[in-house]
N, C-alpha and C positions, 0 to 999 in steps of 0.2 A: 704406241705410235709406229706406224709403218712409214719408213722413209722412202720417198719416191726417188729412185736412182735414175741417173741419166742413161739413156739407152746407147750402148756402144756395141761395136762389132764383137762377135764371138770369136775368140782365138783359142786354139788348142795347144797346150804346153804339155807334152807327154800325155798322161792320162787325166789332166786337169783342164777343165773348160773355164775360161774367164770372160768377162764382159757380159753384155745383155743383162739377163736376169739371174745369172749364175752367182753363187755366193762370193763375197769378197774373200779372196784367198790370202793366206798368210805365208810370207816368204822370209827366209833368213839366209845367212851366208856362212860357209865353212871357214873356220878361223885358221886351220892348219894348211900347210902346203898341199896342193892338190896331188903332187907327185908322190906324197906319202899316202898311197892309196889305202893301206890298212887303217891308218888313223882317220882318214877322211870317211871311209865306209862306216866306221864305228860312230863317228860324230853325226853323220847323216841319219843313220838308223835311230840314234837316240833323239835327234831333232824330230824325226817322224813320230816317235812315241810321245813327244811333248806337244805335238800338234802342228808341226811345220808341214806345209803342203807343196812348196816349191823351194829349191835350194840353189844358191849361186856359188860357183867355185872360181877362184882367181886362176887365170891362165897366163903365166909369165914366160913360159918356155915350152919347148916340145915335150919335155918330160911331163909337164902338167897336162898338156893336151892329150897325150897318149894314155894317161891314167883314166880318162873318161871311160874307156872300154871296160876295164876291170871294175871300176866303181859302179858302172851301170848294171853289171851282172849281179851285184850283191846289194843293191838298194832298190827301193820301190818308187820314190817320189821323183818328179821331173828335175833334171839337172841343167842348170844354166851356165854357160861358159862366159866368163867375164873377160873381155878382150880389150887391151889397150896397146897403142903404139905399133905392135907387130900384127898387121892384118892377116898374114899367112897363118897365124895360130888359130884364127877362126875356121879356116879350111880344115886344119888338123882336128880341131874339136868336133866339127860336123862329121868328119869321117869316122871319128871314134865314138859317136853316138850321143852327142849333146842334144838336148831337147829344145834348147833355145840359145841364141847367141845375143849377148849384149855388146854393142859397140858404143864407144864414147866419141861423139862428133868432134870433140876437142883435140883428139890425137889420131883419129883415122878418118880422113876426109878426101883423099885422092879418089877421083871418080873411077879410075881404072881398077883400083883395089876394091872399092865398094861393089863394083859390077861383078867381080869374081866371087865375092862373098855372097851376093844376091843370087847368082847363078847356082851356087852350091846349096843355098837355102831352099831354092825352088825344087831342086832335085830331091833333097832330103825331106821336103814338105814340113819344115819347122819354122817358127817365127823368129823375128828379130826385135830386140828391144833397143830403141834409140834412147840411150840413157845419158842425160846431161847432168852435170854437177856445176855448181857455182864456181868451184875452184878451177875448172878448166874451160868454161865457156868463154872466158876473156880472150882465148886464143883464136876464136872464130870471128868475132865481130869487133871492129874498131869504132863502131858508131857510139855516140854518147847517148846512153839510155839507162833506165833502171835495170837492176839485176834481173827482175822478173821479165822485163821486156827482152833482155839479152837472151835469156833462156828460151822464151817463146819463139822469138824470131829465128834463133839458131835451130830450134827443133823443126820449125816449119820449112826452113831452107833444106834441111836434111831429108825431111819427109818428101818434099817435091823431087829431090834427086832420086830417091828410091822408087817413088811412084812412077817416074818416067822410065824406069827400068822394068816396069810391069809387075811390081811387087807391092802388096799391101797387107801382108801378114805381119802386122806391126803392133808393138806395145810401146808406149811412150812414158818417159819419166823425166821430171825436171826438178831436181833436188837442190835446194839452197840450204845454207847453214843457219838461216834465221827463219822463224815462224812466219813473219810477215811476207818475206820474199817468196817463200814456198807456197803459201796460200794464194798470193797474188798470181804467181806463175801458173799454177794449176787451174785457177778460175779462168784465166785468159785462154789457155790452150784448150780447155774443155769446150769453149765456144767456137773453136776453129777446126776441130776434127772430131770424128766419132771412133777413134781408136781407143782401146782400153788403156787406162792410166794406172801406172804403178806408183803408189804414193810413198813418200818418205822424206825425212829431213836428214841431210847429210852431216856428218861430223858433230853429233849432238853432245858427245862427252860421256861422263860417268853415268851410271844407271839412274840415279835420282833425278838430276836435272835433264838428262837425255830423255827419260820417259815422259817428263812433263812437257818438254818442247814437242816431242813427237805426238803425244796425245792431243795437245792443243791444235796443232796444224792438221794432223790427219783427221781428228774428230770434227774439226770445223768443216773440212772438205766433204767428209762422209755425210754430215748433216745436210749438206747441200746436194747430195746425190752424186758427188764426184768421187770416183775411185773404184778400181776393180781388183787390185791386189795391194797389199801393204807390207812394208818392212820397217820395223823399229830398229834403227841403227844405234847400238850402244857400245861403249867401251866396256864390254862385259862378256860373260859366257853367252853363246848364242841362244841357249834355252831361256835366258832371261828376256831376250827379244820376243820369243814366242809367248811368254807369260803376259807381257805387257800388251802385245798385239791382241791376244784373246780378250784381255780385260777391256780394251778399247771397243772391240766389236760387240762384246756382251753388254757394255754400258749403253751402247746405241741401239741395242735390241736387233742387231743385224745378224748375229750368229749366237748359237747356244752350244756350250761344251760341257754338258752334264751339270752336276750340282754347283750352285753359287752360294758362297757364304757371305752373309751380311752381318756386321757386328758393330756394337757401339764403341766409341773411342775411349770409354771408361772415364771415371771421375772419382771424387772422394766418396761417393755413395757405393761404389763397387767393392764388394767384400770377398771376391774370389780372384784367382789368377786367370782372368779372362784372356789376356794376351797369349799366355802359354796354351790355353785350351784351343783358341782359334788357330794358332800355328800348328798344333797337333792335328786338328780336323782338316786343315788345308792340305797338309802333307799326305794324309791317309785317304782322302776322297779321290786323289789322283788314281789310286789303285782300284776304285770301285768301278765295276763293269756297268755299262749302260750309258746312254747319252741323254737321258731325260733332263730338261731344264728345270731342275728343282731349286727352290730358294730355301736356304737354310739360315735361320736367324739365331744368333748366339748373343744374348743380351745380358748386361751386367747388373741391372738393378730394376726396381719396380716402377720407375718413372715412365719410360717409353718401352721398356722391355716386353710386358705382356701384349701391348698393342702391336708392336713389330712382329712378335712371335706369332700372333694370330693371323697376320697377313701372309706369313710364310707357309710353305708346304710342311716344313718341320721346323720347330723352334723350341728354344728353352730360354726362360727368364730367371735369373738367379737372385736369391736372397743372400743369407749369410753362409750357410753350409750346403744348401740344396737349391734346386730350381724346379720350376713347373714346366713340364714337357707339353708342347702343343703339336697337334697334327691337323692340318687343314682347318685351322682356326679354333679348334676345340682343345680345351685342357684335357690331357690324358691322365697324367699321374705326376707325382713328385719324384725327383731323382737326385741322389746325392751327387755333389760336385765331383767327388772322386770317381764316380761311375758314369759321369755324363758323357765323356768322349765315346765310350763303348756303346752307350745307349743311343746316342745320335747316329753313330755309324751303322748300327743295327737297323735303325729306322730308314736310313738313306738306302742301304742295300735292299731292304724290303720294298721300298718305294720304286726303286729302279727295276725291280722284278727280274 
């Protein structure tokens, strides 16, 4: 199924294009202090290896802002400066090479300050993300309305201010802490403007529940063609955010990131350590070069196993001590369970060519 995406403006963030028909980009955020440039560089480069395409860094003071210059020299993906309260830090981050600025309308709202930032953005030719969160939007609007409407109206007010300054190089985000408010807000803003939308649910919590909240909200919006970049916000290591983001995009057939493993949940009929095998395969295919969207089926018994394996590019369905290896729907040979991981990896590498 090809999802019809809402057509939005094309915006350039460093070397990444978003909006229009460009792929939905994956974003994350550095967890360490930006002023600790060595650690930030290491974290960003690792995130890039994991599949991150845009990264945001917190800018709390001048030390953080000035670190952008060194970080940019030793990293490849676009760097977004996350600015709150102190508007002048946006100017410092721009001067030091930030590829995009994020402002929170809840704490930077004086027109004179916005004007200075917009002037600097125009000179640098970089975009602005108007990024609203449900936790700070209450500071903007005293009107009685739903959280989604507060987010949307606040965003539209800020957009009008910036547009009147002759600036429309914009990305918009409206993150609530609940799935329903988030989906409602993005649906409404999507009808009001054609700027690219950065999707996310804020303050989702620990990895398990946070991944579920994010997948439901972001997945629902992407199914409707809404969204140009995504960030899975988790109280976890940032690489876990990338893993979940990739899974969401792959599940919707929007992006492909090399081999995908499908496996059965196991039951009393399974007579091998399928969980251990799948974990081993998942860890090792990350190192496989090539980006072909291969489907790898690892099945634990003869009920659905052979059928699923036949549907996959490469598959194996296990009995007691061995399994039947399939390639492109055809049974190839039997393989011992103890040798199955090596056999599957060999076939994956061969298929990736």
